[in-house]
C-alpha positions as a Markdown table, in Angstrom:
| # | Residue | x | y | z |
|---|---|---|---|---|
| 1 | Met | -12.0 | 14.3 | 3.7 |
| 2 | Ser | -9.7 | 16.6 | 1.7 |
| 3 | Glu | -10.8 | 19.6 | -0.2 |
| 4 | Ala | -11.6 | 19.1 | -3.9 |
| 5 | Pro | -8.8 | 20.1 | -6.3 |
| 6 | Pro | -9.0 | 23.8 | -7.4 |
| 7 | Thr | -10.4 | 24.7 | -10.8 |
| 8 | Ser | -6.9 | 25.6 | -12.0 |
| 9 | Val | -5.8 | 22.0 | -11.4 |
| 10 | Gln | -8.9 | 20.6 | -13.1 |
| 11 | Ser | -8.2 | 22.8 | -16.1 |
| 12 | Ala | -4.6 | 21.7 | -16.2 |
| 13 | Phe | -5.6 | 18.1 | -16.6 |
| 14 | Arg | -8.5 | 18.9 | -19.0 |
| 15 | Cys | -11.2 | 17.7 | -16.6 |
| 16 | Gln | -14.6 | 17.8 | -18.2 |
| 17 | Lys | -16.8 | 17.1 | -15.2 |
| 18 | Gln | -16.9 | 18.3 | -11.6 |
| 19 | Pro | -14.9 | 16.4 | -9.0 |
| 20 | Val | -16.7 | 13.8 | -7.0 |
| 21 | Pro | -15.0 | 12.2 | -3.9 |
| 22 | Leu | -14.0 | 8.6 | -4.2 |
| 23 | Pro | -14.5 | 6.2 | -1.3 |
| 24 | Gly | -11.5 | 4.4 | 0.3 |
| 25 | Gly | -7.9 | 5.4 | 1.0 |
| 26 | Gln | -7.5 | 8.6 | 3.0 |
| 27 | Gly | -10.4 | 10.5 | 1.4 |
| 28 | Glu | -8.1 | 12.4 | -0.9 |
| 29 | Ala | -9.0 | 11.1 | -4.4 |
| 30 | Phe | -11.6 | 12.7 | -6.7 |
| 31 | Arg | -13.1 | 11.5 | -9.9 |
| 32 | Cys | -13.6 | 14.0 | -12.7 |
| 33 | Gly | -15.3 | 11.9 | -15.4 |
| 34 | Asp | -12.6 | 9.6 | -16.8 |
| 35 | Ile | -9.9 | 11.2 | -14.7 |
| 36 | Val | -8.9 | 10.6 | -11.0 |
| 37 | Leu | -7.1 | 13.4 | -9.2 |
| 38 | Lys | -5.0 | 12.9 | -6.1 |
| 39 | Pro | -2.7 | 15.0 | -4.1 |
| 40 | Cys | 1.0 | 14.0 | -4.1 |
| 41 | Arg | 3.5 | 14.9 | -1.3 |
| 42 | Ser | 6.6 | 14.4 | -3.4 |
| 43 | Thr | 7.0 | 15.6 | -7.0 |
| 44 | Val | 10.0 | 13.3 | -7.4 |
| 45 | Glu | 8.2 | 10.3 | -6.2 |
| 46 | Ala | 5.0 | 11.0 | -8.0 |
| 47 | Ser | 6.9 | 11.5 | -11.3 |
| 48 | Trp | 8.8 | 8.3 | -10.8 |
| 49 | Val | 5.6 | 6.4 | -10.2 |
| 50 | Ala | 3.9 | 7.8 | -13.3 |
| 51 | Gln | 6.8 | 6.9 | -15.4 |
| 52 | Leu | 7.0 | 3.4 | -14.0 |
| 53 | His | 3.4 | 2.8 | -14.9 |
| 54 | Leu | 4.3 | 3.4 | -18.5 |
| 55 | Glu | 7.1 | 1.0 | -18.4 |
| 56 | Ile | 5.6 | -2.1 | -16.6 |
| 57 | Gln | 4.5 | -4.9 | -18.9 |
| 58 | Gln | 0.9 | -5.5 | -17.9 |
| 59 | Ala | 0.2 | -9.2 | -18.2 |
| 60 | Gly | -2.4 | -10.6 | -15.8 |
| 61 | Phe | -3.2 | -7.3 | -14.4 |
| 62 | Arg | -4.2 | -3.7 | -15.3 |
| 63 | Leu | -2.7 | -0.4 | -14.3 |
| 64 | Pro | -4.2 | 3.1 | -14.5 |
| 65 | Arg | -2.6 | 5.3 | -17.1 |
| 66 | Pro | -1.0 | 8.5 | -15.8 |
| 67 | Val | -2.3 | 11.7 | -17.3 |
| 68 | Arg | -0.1 | 14.7 | -18.2 |
| 69 | Thr | -1.1 | 18.3 | -17.8 |
| 70 | Thr | -1.6 | 20.6 | -20.8 |
| 71 | Lys | 2.1 | 21.6 | -20.3 |
| 72 | Gly | 3.2 | 18.0 | -20.4 |
| 73 | Asp | 3.9 | 17.7 | -16.7 |
| 74 | Trp | 2.9 | 14.9 | -14.3 |
| 75 | Ile | 2.1 | 17.3 | -11.5 |
| 76 | Ala | 0.0 | 20.5 | -11.2 |
| 77 | Glu | -0.1 | 22.5 | -7.9 |
| 78 | Gly | 0.6 | 19.3 | -6.0 |
| 79 | Trp | -2.0 | 17.2 | -7.8 |
| 80 | Gln | -1.5 | 14.1 | -10.0 |
| 81 | Ala | -4.0 | 12.6 | -12.5 |
| 82 | Trp | -4.7 | 9.1 | -13.5 |
| 83 | Ala | -7.2 | 7.5 | -16.0 |
| 84 | Phe | -10.1 | 6.0 | -14.1 |
| 85 | Val | -10.1 | 2.2 | -14.1 |
| 86 | Glu | -13.2 | 0.1 | -13.7 |
| 87 | Gly | -13.5 | -2.3 | -10.8 |
| 88 | Ile | -14.3 | -2.7 | -7.1 |
| 89 | His | -12.5 | -4.1 | -4.1 |
| 90 | Arg | -13.8 | -7.5 | -3.1 |
| 91 | Thr | -13.4 | -9.1 | 0.3 |
| 92 | Asp | -14.5 | -12.5 | -1.1 |
| 93 | Arg | -11.6 | -12.8 | -3.7 |
| 94 | Trp | -8.4 | -13.0 | -1.5 |
| 95 | Arg | -7.0 | -15.9 | -3.5 |
| 96 | Asp | -7.2 | -13.7 | -6.7 |
| 97 | Val | -5.7 | -10.8 | -4.8 |
| 98 | Ile | -2.8 | -13.0 | -3.7 |
| 99 | Thr | -2.3 | -14.3 | -7.3 |
| 100 | Thr | -2.4 | -10.7 | -8.6 |
| 101 | Cys | 0.1 | -9.6 | -6.0 |
| 102 | Arg | 2.6 | -12.4 | -7.1 |
| 103 | Thr | 2.1 | -11.6 | -10.8 |
| 104 | Phe | 2.5 | -7.9 | -10.3 |
| 105 | His | 5.7 | -8.2 | -8.3 |
| 106 | Asn | 7.2 | -10.6 | -10.8 |
| 107 | Ala | 6.8 | -7.9 | -13.3 |
| 108 | Met | 8.5 | -5.5 | -11.0 |
| 109 | Arg | 11.5 | -7.7 | -10.2 |
| 110 | Asn | 14.1 | -5.8 | -12.3 |
| 111 | Ile | 13.1 | -2.2 | -11.3 |
| 112 | Ala | 16.0 | -0.3 | -9.8 |
| 113 | Arg | 15.7 | 1.1 | -6.3 |
| 114 | Pro | 14.7 | 4.8 | -6.5 |
| 115 | Ala | 16.9 | 7.1 | -4.4 |
| 116 | Phe | 13.9 | 8.9 | -2.8 |
| 117 | Leu | 13.1 | 5.8 | -0.7 |
| 118 | Gly | 15.9 | 6.7 | 1.5 |
| 119 | Thr | 14.7 | 10.2 | 2.3 |
| 120 | Arg | 11.1 | 9.8 | 3.3 |
| 121 | Gly | 9.9 | 10.6 | 6.7 |
| 122 | Asp | 6.1 | 10.0 | 6.6 |
| 123 | Pro | 4.3 | 7.6 | 9.0 |
| 124 | Phe | 4.3 | 4.8 | 6.4 |
| 125 | Ser | 8.0 | 5.0 | 5.7 |
| 126 | Arg | 8.9 | 5.4 | 9.4 |
| 127 | Ala | 6.8 | 2.3 | 10.3 |
| 128 | Asp | 8.5 | 0.4 | 7.5 |
| 129 | Arg | 11.9 | 1.1 | 8.9 |
| 130 | Ile | 10.7 | 0.1 | 12.4 |
| 131 | Ala | 9.3 | -3.2 | 11.0 |
| 132 | Trp | 12.7 | -4.0 | 9.6 |
| 133 | Ser | 14.7 | -2.9 | 12.7 |
| 134 | Glu | 16.3 | 0.0 | 10.8 |
| 135 | Glu | 14.9 | 2.6 | 13.2 |
| 136 | Pro | 14.1 | 2.4 | 17.0 |
| 137 | Ala | 10.3 | 2.3 | 17.5 |
| 138 | Asn | 10.0 | 5.1 | 20.2 |
| 139 | Cys | 6.2 | 4.5 | 20.1 |
| 140 | His | 3.3 | 5.4 | 22.4 |
| 141 | Pro | 3.3 | 3.3 | 25.7 |
| 142 | Arg | -0.1 | 1.9 | 24.7 |
| 143 | Ile | 1.4 | 0.0 | 21.7 |
| 144 | Thr | 4.9 | -0.5 | 22.9 |
| 145 | Pro | 4.2 | -3.9 | 24.6 |
| 146 | Val | 2.7 | -5.5 | 21.5 |
| 147 | Leu | 5.5 | -4.1 | 19.3 |
| 148 | Glu | 8.2 | -5.5 | 21.7 |
| 149 | His | 6.4 | -8.9 | 21.7 |
| 150 | Leu | 6.3 | -9.0 | 17.9 |
| 151 | Arg | 10.0 | -8.0 | 17.7 |
| 152 | Ser | 10.8 | -10.9 | 20.0 |
| 153 | Leu | 9.4 | -13.2 | 17.3 |
| 154 | Val | 11.5 | -11.7 | 14.5 |
| 155 | Glu | 14.4 | -13.8 | 13.1 |
| 156 | Pro | 16.9 | -12.7 | 10.4 |
| 157 | Thr | 16.0 | -13.2 | 6.8 |
| 158 | Asp | 18.2 | -13.0 | 3.7 |
| 159 | Leu | 15.3 | -12.8 | 1.1 |
| 160 | Pro | 16.3 | -10.4 | -1.7 |
| 161 | Ser | 14.6 | -7.0 | -1.9 |
| 162 | Gln | 13.0 | -5.3 | -4.8 |
| 163 | Val | 10.5 | -2.5 | -5.5 |
| 164 | Ile | 7.1 | -3.5 | -4.0 |
| 165 | His | 3.6 | -2.1 | -3.6 |
| 166 | Gly | 3.3 | -1.7 | 0.2 |
| 167 | Asp | -0.4 | -1.2 | 0.3 |
| 168 | Met | -2.0 | -3.6 | -2.1 |
| 169 | Ser | -4.8 | -5.1 | 0.1 |
| 170 | Glu | -7.7 | -2.8 | -0.9 |
| 171 | Asn | -6.0 | -1.6 | -4.1 |
| 172 | Val | -6.8 | -4.5 | -6.3 |
| 173 | Leu | -10.0 | -3.9 | -8.2 |
| 174 | Phe | -12.2 | -6.5 | -10.0 |
| 175 | Ala | -14.4 | -5.9 | -13.0 |
| 176 | Ala | -16.3 | -8.4 | -15.2 |
| 177 | Asp | -14.2 | -9.8 | -18.1 |
| 178 | Leu | -11.1 | -7.7 | -17.2 |
| 179 | Pro | -7.9 | -8.6 | -15.4 |
| 180 | Pro | -7.6 | -7.3 | -11.9 |
| 181 | Ala | -6.5 | -3.6 | -11.7 |
| 182 | Val | -3.7 | -2.6 | -9.3 |
| 183 | Ile | -4.0 | 1.1 | -8.2 |
| 184 | Asp | -2.5 | 3.6 | -5.7 |
| 185 | Phe | 1.0 | 2.2 | -6.0 |
| 186 | Ser | 2.9 | 2.8 | -2.7 |
| 187 | Pro | 6.6 | 2.0 | -3.3 |
| 188 | Phe | 8.9 | 0.3 | -0.8 |
| 189 | Trp | 12.1 | -1.6 | -1.2 |
| 190 | Arg | 11.5 | -5.0 | 0.5 |
| 191 | Pro | 11.2 | -8.7 | -0.4 |
| 192 | Ala | 8.4 | -9.3 | -2.9 |
| 193 | Asp | 6.6 | -11.7 | -0.5 |
| 194 | Tyr | 6.5 | -9.0 | 2.2 |
| 195 | Ala | 3.9 | -7.3 | 0.0 |
| 196 | Leu | 2.0 | -10.5 | 0.1 |
| 197 | Ala | 2.3 | -10.7 | 3.9 |
| 198 | Ile | 0.9 | -7.2 | 4.2 |
| 199 | Val | -2.1 | -8.3 | 2.2 |
| 200 | Val | -2.7 | -11.4 | 4.4 |
| 201 | Val | -2.4 | -9.5 | 7.7 |
| 202 | Asp | -4.7 | -6.7 | 6.4 |
| 203 | Ala | -7.3 | -9.3 | 5.3 |
| 204 | Leu | -7.2 | -10.9 | 8.7 |
| 205 | Asp | -7.1 | -7.7 | 10.7 |
| 206 | Trp | -9.5 | -5.4 | 8.8 |
| 207 | Cys | -11.4 | -7.3 | 6.1 |
| 208 | Gly | -13.0 | -10.2 | 7.9 |
| 209 | Ala | -10.9 | -13.0 | 6.4 |
| 210 | Asp | -10.2 | -16.1 | 8.5 |
| 211 | Glu | -7.2 | -18.3 | 8.8 |
| 212 | Ser | -8.2 | -20.3 | 5.7 |
| 213 | Ile | -6.5 | -17.5 | 3.7 |
| 214 | Leu | -3.2 | -19.0 | 4.9 |
| 215 | Gln | -3.6 | -22.1 | 2.7 |
| 216 | Trp | -2.8 | -19.9 | -0.3 |
| 217 | Val | 0.6 | -18.7 | 1.2 |
| 218 | Asp | 1.7 | -21.6 | 3.3 |
| 219 | Asp | 4.2 | -22.6 | 0.6 |
| 220 | Thr | 5.8 | -19.2 | 0.7 |
| 221 | Pro | 9.3 | -19.1 | 2.2 |
| 222 | Glu | 9.4 | -17.3 | 5.6 |
| 223 | Met | 5.8 | -16.1 | 5.3 |
| 224 | Tyr | 5.2 | -16.1 | 9.0 |
| 225 | Gln | 8.3 | -14.1 | 9.6 |
| 226 | Leu | 7.2 | -11.6 | 6.9 |
| 227 | Met | 3.8 | -11.4 | 8.5 |
| 228 | Val | 5.3 | -10.5 | 11.9 |
| 229 | Arg | 7.0 | -7.6 | 10.2 |
| 230 | Ala | 3.8 | -6.7 | 8.4 |
| 231 | Glu | 2.0 | -6.5 | 11.8 |
| 232 | Ile | 4.7 | -4.3 | 13.2 |
| 233 | Phe | 4.4 | -2.1 | 10.1 |
| 234 | Arg | 0.7 | -1.7 | 10.4 |
| 235 | Ile | 0.7 | -1.1 | 14.2 |
| 236 | Ala | 3.6 | 1.4 | 14.0 |
| 237 | Ile | 1.7 | 3.3 | 11.3 |
| 238 | Arg | -1.0 | 3.9 | 14.0 |
| 239 | Asp | 1.6 | 5.5 | 16.1 |
| 240 | Gly | 2.9 | 7.7 | 13.3 |
| 241 | Phe | -0.6 | 9.2 | 12.7 |
| 242 | Phe | -1.2 | 9.5 | 16.4 |
| 243 | Lys | 1.9 | 11.7 | 16.6 |
| 244 | Gln | 0.2 | 13.9 | 13.9 |
| 245 | Gly | -2.9 | 14.3 | 16.1 |
| 246 | Val | -5.1 | 11.5 | 14.7 |
| 247 | Asp | -6.6 | 9.1 | 17.3 |
| 248 | Thr | -5.5 | 5.9 | 15.6 |
| 249 | Leu | -4.5 | 3.9 | 18.7 |
| 250 | Glu | -8.0 | 2.6 | 19.4 |
| 251 | Gly | -7.8 | 0.3 | 16.4 |
| 252 | Thr | -4.7 | -1.6 | 17.8 |
| 253 | Asn | -7.1 | -4.2 | 19.4 |
| 254 | Gly | -8.0 | -5.3 | 15.9 |
| 255 | His | -4.6 | -6.7 | 15.4 |
| 256 | Met | -4.4 | -8.8 | 18.4 |
| 257 | Gln | -6.0 | -12.0 | 17.0 |
| 258 | Thr | -3.5 | -12.2 | 14.3 |
| 259 | Val | -0.7 | -11.4 | 16.8 |
| 260 | Asp | -1.9 | -14.4 | 18.8 |
| 261 | Met | -2.0 | -16.6 | 15.8 |
| 262 | Leu | 1.6 | -15.6 | 14.8 |
| 263 | Thr | 2.8 | -16.2 | 18.4 |
| 264 | Gln | 1.4 | -19.7 | 18.3 |
| 265 | Arg | 3.0 | -20.6 | 15.0 |
| 266 | Leu | 6.4 | -19.1 | 15.8 |
| 267 | Ser | 6.8 | -19.9 | 19.5 |
């Protein structure tokens, strides 16, 4: 878990209560009353995401409101603030998550590609490029065989790309009498339904969903091709964090049932 934001950051965002760690994610978010503070690794990206949240038409979903500092900035000492939104992640509402994913990305379809996407080198961005054959894998021998197998299933696709949320699976929150909330926006430039494929493989690999979830995406063009890339993405992320000293390779076995299912459907 990360250290709490310093008092200077709390003051900059007018926090009225002491920070309390929030569950989920990478343990970096803290709630201070009605405000959530999170560290940001890129001022350019964080500022772009904040501005985007003010521009998206929210119909069928909610978005957290970005909070400015007392000086009118989006960032203070590497921290960003958002208004707290009510809701919890639900593992029994995948159909609603899928619907929200589609609605959200329809609202995003005309957003221009931000330049910073081409300069990122974090484990998520590297894994994304590996998944789309834009960068050689060069991964740990323990996961190389499964990545090579998945790559053997990949076929070309000409689906159009747009800005997507690449980590939506556990970032759709449900609250009574409110539209679903979409939080922790993680931008990538890929086909809209690739975001949906990531949701499906995450549900299967991590969240206890069974193959009945596929009935809600079976009509999606090239869904299984997108799911293969989503599996490569998630497994390659493990390699990226392993290279940073985190023992993430143990979890690779959790992907294998979905890998086997995709193999059967695409072979």
